C-alpha beads as a LAMMPS data file, in Angstrom:
LAMMPS data file: protein, C-alpha beads

62 atoms
61 bonds

1 atom types
1 bond types

-500.0 500.0 xlo xhi
-500.0 500.0 ylo yhi
-500.0 500.0 zlo zhi

Masses

1 110.0

Atoms # bond

1 1 1 214.060 -149.240 406.401
2 1 1 215.899 -146.248 406.235
3 1 1 219.631 -145.285 404.799
4 1 1 220.408 -142.381 406.722
5 1 1 223.284 -144.443 408.451
6 1 1 224.026 -146.370 405.165
7 1 1 227.796 -145.913 405.963
8 1 1 227.807 -148.150 408.893
9 1 1 225.537 -150.647 407.518
10 1 1 226.590 -154.275 406.603
11 1 1 227.124 -153.984 402.820
12 1 1 225.198 -157.238 402.089
13 1 1 222.216 -155.888 404.200
14 1 1 222.650 -152.214 402.373
15 1 1 222.764 -153.842 398.924
16 1 1 219.617 -155.708 399.599
17 1 1 217.787 -152.737 401.138
18 1 1 218.617 -150.513 398.073
19 1 1 217.718 -153.154 395.363
20 1 1 214.389 -153.524 397.327
21 1 1 213.745 -149.639 397.378
22 1 1 215.053 -149.464 393.738
23 1 1 212.191 -152.143 392.648
24 1 1 209.627 -150.926 394.691
25 1 1 209.884 -147.424 395.390
26 1 1 212.368 -145.348 393.540
27 1 1 212.961 -146.920 389.816
28 1 1 216.478 -145.444 389.437
29 1 1 219.687 -144.743 391.546
30 1 1 219.540 -141.085 391.350
31 1 1 216.049 -140.707 392.778
32 1 1 216.915 -143.069 395.772
33 1 1 219.892 -141.102 396.802
34 1 1 218.041 -137.484 396.321
35 1 1 215.311 -138.789 398.492
36 1 1 217.624 -139.954 401.233
37 1 1 219.839 -137.077 400.613
38 1 1 222.913 -139.212 400.459
39 1 1 226.389 -139.215 398.757
40 1 1 225.646 -141.331 395.637
41 1 1 229.757 -141.641 395.195
42 1 1 229.943 -142.921 398.676
43 1 1 227.177 -145.605 398.236
44 1 1 228.883 -146.679 394.989
45 1 1 232.213 -147.064 396.680
46 1 1 230.931 -148.838 399.656
47 1 1 228.980 -151.594 397.458
48 1 1 231.767 -151.566 395.164
49 1 1 234.132 -152.629 397.888
50 1 1 232.020 -155.389 398.971
51 1 1 232.316 -157.073 395.249
52 1 1 228.865 -155.311 394.204
53 1 1 228.340 -152.955 391.130
54 1 1 225.318 -150.926 389.988
55 1 1 223.857 -152.229 386.535
56 1 1 221.446 -149.170 385.333
57 1 1 220.139 -151.514 382.576
58 1 1 218.626 -153.586 385.213
59 1 1 218.699 -150.853 388.116
60 1 1 220.168 -152.885 390.648
61 1 1 223.407 -153.954 392.305
62 1 1 224.688 -157.113 391.494

Bonds

1 1 1 2
2 1 2 3
3 1 3 4
4 1 4 5
5 1 5 6
6 1 6 7
7 1 7 8
8 1 8 9
9 1 9 10
10 1 10 11
11 1 11 12
12 1 12 13
13 1 13 14
14 1 14 15
15 1 15 16
16 1 16 17
17 1 17 18
18 1 18 19
19 1 19 20
20 1 20 21
21 1 21 22
22 1 22 23
23 1 23 24
24 1 24 25
25 1 25 26
26 1 26 27
27 1 27 28
28 1 28 29
29 1 29 30
30 1 30 31
31 1 31 32
32 1 32 33
33 1 33 34
34 1 34 35
35 1 35 36
36 1 36 37
37 1 37 38
38 1 38 39
39 1 39 40
40 1 40 41
41 1 41 42
42 1 42 43
43 1 43 44
44 1 44 45
45 1 45 46
46 1 46 47
47 1 47 48
48 1 48 49
49 1 49 50
50 1 50 51
51 1 51 52
52 1 52 53
53 1 53 54
54 1 54 55
55 1 55 56
56 1 56 57
57 1 57 58
58 1 58 59
59 1 59 60
60 1 60 61
61 1 61 62
């Protein structure tokens, strides 16, 4: 699934997709945002507004 339109996505679906991509393809958030050319801060804010925080030690949003 593509994250180009991540700003319009449902935050729960977005969190699920991002976590899957972190686990399966990119390893960390910096690699993921670079690969999709998205603004890391906007992604963090969107997910934080839905109650999800990025935990770098486990490389997931929870």
